[in-house]
C-alpha positions as CSV (number, residue, x, y, z in Angstrom):
1,V,0.0,-0.1,-0.2
2,F,1.0,3.7,-0.4
3,A,0.6,6.4,2.2
4,G,-3.2,7.0,1.9
5,D,-4.0,4.3,0.6
6,S,-7.1,2.7,2.8
7,Y,-6.8,-1.0,4.1
8,C,-9.8,-1.8,6.3
9,E,-13.4,-0.6,6.3
10,I,-15.1,-0.9,10.0
11,E,-19.5,-0.9,10.0
12,V,-20.4,0.6,13.5
13,M,-24.4,0.7,13.9
14,K,-24.7,0.8,9.9
15,N,-22.0,3.8,9.7
16,V,-18.6,2.5,7.7
17,M,-15.6,3.9,8.8
18,T,-12.4,4.1,6.7
19,L,-9.2,3.5,7.4
20,T,-6.1,4.4,5.8
21,V,-2.3,4.2,6.0
22,S,0.0,7.4,6.7
23,E,3.1,5.3,5.3
24,S,3.8,3.5,2.4
25,G,4.5,-0.1,3.2
26,C,3.2,-3.9,3.5
27,V,-0.1,-4.6,5.7
28,H,-0.2,-7.7,7.8
29,Y,-3.5,-8.6,8.7
30,V,-4.1,-9.8,11.9
31,K,-8.2,-9.7,12.1
32,Y,-10.3,-11.2,9.3
33,P,-12.7,-9.8,7.1
34,G,-15.9,-10.0,9.7
35,A,-14.0,-9.9,12.3
36,I,-16.0,-8.5,15.5
37,L,-13.8,-6.5,17.4
38,D,-13.5,-4.6,20.6
39,A,-11.9,-1.9,21.7
40,G,-8.0,-1.2,21.4
41,T,-8.4,-4.3,19.1
42,V,-5.0,-4.7,16.5
43,I,-6.9,-4.7,13.3
44,A,-3.2,-5.2,10.7
45,R,0.1,-4.4,11.4
46,L,2.8,-2.2,8.7
47,D,6.1,-2.9,7.6
48,L,7.3,0.6,6.5
49,D,9.1,0.6,3.0
50,D,11.4,3.5,4.9
51,P,12.0,2.0,8.4
52,S,13.6,5.2,9.1
53,K,10.3,7.0,9.2
54,I,9.8,4.8,12.5
55,K,9.1,7.7,15.5
56,E,10.6,6.1,18.6
57,A,9.1,7.1,21.9
58,K,12.0,8.5,24.5
59,P,11.4,8.5,27.8
60,Y,11.3,12.0,29.3
61,D,14.4,12.4,31.5
62,G,12.3,16.1,32.9
63,S,10.4,16.4,36.0
64,F,6.7,17.2,36.8
65,P,5.8,20.7,38.4
66,F,3.7,20.1,41.3
67,C,0.1,21.1,40.6
68,Q,-1.7,22.9,43.5
69,G,-5.5,23.1,42.5
70,T,-9.2,22.3,43.6
71,P,-9.4,19.3,46.7
72,V,-9.8,16.0,44.7
73,F,-12.8,15.3,47.0
74,D,-15.5,18.3,47.5
75,S,-18.3,16.7,49.7
76,S,-20.2,19.8,49.5
77,R,-20.8,18.6,45.6
78,T,-20.2,14.9,45.4
79,T,-22.5,12.4,46.6
80,V,-21.2,9.4,48.8
81,S,-21.3,6.8,45.2
82,Q,-19.1,9.4,43.5
83,T,-17.0,10.3,46.4
84,F,-16.5,6.3,46.9
85,R,-15.7,6.2,42.8
86,V,-13.1,8.6,43.0
87,A,-11.5,7.5,46.1
88,G,-11.0,3.8,44.6
89,K,-9.7,5.0,41.3
90,V,-6.8,6.8,43.7
91,L,-6.1,4.0,45.4
92,E,-5.9,1.7,42.3
93,D,-3.8,4.7,40.1
94,V,-1.4,4.2,43.3
95,L,-1.3,0.5,43.3
96,A,-0.7,0.7,39.7
97,G,2.5,2.8,40.0
98,Y,0.6,5.8,39.4
99,C,1.7,8.3,42.4
100,I,2.7,11.9,43.1
101,P,6.3,12.5,44.7
102,E,6.6,12.4,49.0
103,P,6.0,14.3,50.8
104,Y,2.4,14.7,49.1
105,A,1.4,10.8,48.0
106,S,1.2,9.7,51.8
107,A,-1.1,12.8,52.7
108,K,-2.9,11.8,49.4
109,V,-2.8,8.0,50.3
110,T,-4.2,8.7,53.7
111,E,-6.9,11.0,52.4
112,A,-8.0,8.4,50.0
113,I,-8.6,5.4,52.6
114,E,-10.6,7.6,55.1
115,K,-13.0,8.6,52.7
116,L,-13.4,5.2,51.1
117,T,-13.6,3.4,54.8
118,N,-16.2,6.7,55.2
119,C,-18.1,5.6,52.2
120,V,-18.1,1.8,52.7
121,Q,-19.9,2.7,56.4
122,D,-22.4,5.2,55.1
123,P,-25.9,3.3,54.4
124,V,-26.5,5.5,51.6
125,L,-23.9,4.3,49.1
126,P,-25.5,1.1,48.0
127,L,-28.6,3.4,47.3
128,Q,-27.1,5.7,45.4
129,E,-25.2,3.2,43.3
130,I,-28.5,1.5,42.8
131,Q,-29.5,4.8,41.7
132,D,-26.8,5.5,39.4
133,V,-27.1,2.3,38.0
134,L,-30.7,2.9,37.1
135,S,-30.7,6.5,35.6
136,T,-28.0,5.0,33.0
137,I,-30.4,1.9,32.0
138,S,-34.0,3.5,32.3
139,G,-35.7,2.8,29.4
140,R,-34.2,-0.6,28.5
141,V,-35.6,-2.0,32.2
142,P,-39.4,-3.3,32.0
143,E,-41.3,-0.3,33.4
144,K,-42.7,-2.8,35.7
145,V,-39.5,-3.9,37.1
146,E,-38.7,-0.6,37.6
147,R,-41.0,0.8,39.5
148,Q,-40.8,-2.3,41.6
149,I,-37.0,-1.7,42.7
150,Q,-37.4,2.4,42.7
151,S,-40.6,1.5,45.2
152,L,-38.2,-1.0,47.7
153,L,-35.5,1.7,47.2
154,S,-37.7,4.1,47.9
155,Q,-38.9,2.8,51.2
156,Y,-35.1,2.0,52.2
157,S,-34.6,5.8,51.9
158,D,-37.2,6.7,54.4
159,N,-35.6,4.5,57.1
160,V,-32.2,4.6,55.9
161,T,-31.0,6.0,58.9
162,S,-32.6,3.4,61.1
163,M,-30.1,0.9,62.9
164,L,-32.7,-1.9,62.0
165,C,-32.7,-0.8,58.5
166,Q,-30.7,-3.0,55.9
167,F,-30.6,-2.4,52.3
168,P,-33.4,-4.5,50.0
169,S,-31.2,-6.5,48.1
170,K,-32.7,-10.0,48.4
171,K,-35.9,-8.2,47.8
172,I,-34.8,-6.5,44.5
173,T,-32.8,-10.0,43.4
174,N,-36.9,-11.6,44.0
175,A,-38.6,-8.8,41.7
176,I,-35.8,-9.3,38.9
177,D,-35.9,-13.3,39.3
178,G,-39.7,-12.9,39.5
179,Y,-40.1,-10.9,36.3
180,S,-38.0,-13.4,34.6
181,A,-40.0,-16.1,35.5
182,T,-43.1,-14.7,33.5
183,L,-40.7,-14.6,30.4
184,N,-41.4,-17.7,28.1
185,R,-38.2,-17.4,25.3
186,P,-35.2,-18.2,27.0
187,S,-33.7,-15.5,24.5
188,E,-36.1,-12.7,26.2
189,R,-34.6,-14.1,29.6
190,D,-30.9,-13.8,28.2
191,A,-31.8,-10.0,26.5
192,F,-33.0,-9.7,30.4
193,Y,-30.3,-10.7,32.5
194,M,-28.0,-8.6,29.8
195,S,-30.3,-5.4,30.8
196,V,-30.0,-5.5,35.2
197,E,-26.3,-7.3,34.8
198,E,-25.0,-4.1,36.3
199,I,-27.8,-3.9,39.6
200,L,-27.1,-8.2,39.7
201,Q,-23.7,-6.9,40.5
202,L,-24.1,-4.5,43.1
203,L,-26.9,-7.1,44.5
204,Q,-24.4,-9.3,44.7
205,R,-21.6,-7.1,46.9
206,Y,-24.8,-5.9,48.9
207,R,-26.5,-9.5,48.8
208,E,-26.2,-9.2,53.2
209,G,-27.3,-5.8,53.3
């Protein structure tokens, strides 16, 4: 192929996108025509006619400036579930090796651990997490099931401060399974469970209340 030639067409939702090469060379396909692609999938590799045009990545040997911006956590603007996700992501990044230098790193890690611990102990967390998921899948879940879940969440929200109140994970699971039992075709049940998969994962996490 020559620079500017197309080597592949990708179809997404009946829209076709053409991919072209930026340099001349020989294309070696990794995927075959009709293959299903995931994000980040390698489609083909290009051996350049002129290897000198390969741009090699060079390690950065400079220093990064320390930015003193707004705090990562702002309880006045974020919900418990948002704070939980942010704190968890901070700790995941640290464990993966992405961390600012000391003495700032220890303070950030300590803050993230404290926030994560507070969120886990807050009975509002499962309520907000389920509501976050419902807001993204609303319309894809049968209206009857969504009403049942919202009703159970509303009852829990009204009594969330009670020491005896437990998150109704089992009741919500029963509502989902009960609706599934009314579906006669296996394909319908599979499609239904796919639509509520994220909810079921959260219910499994909070199955003990």
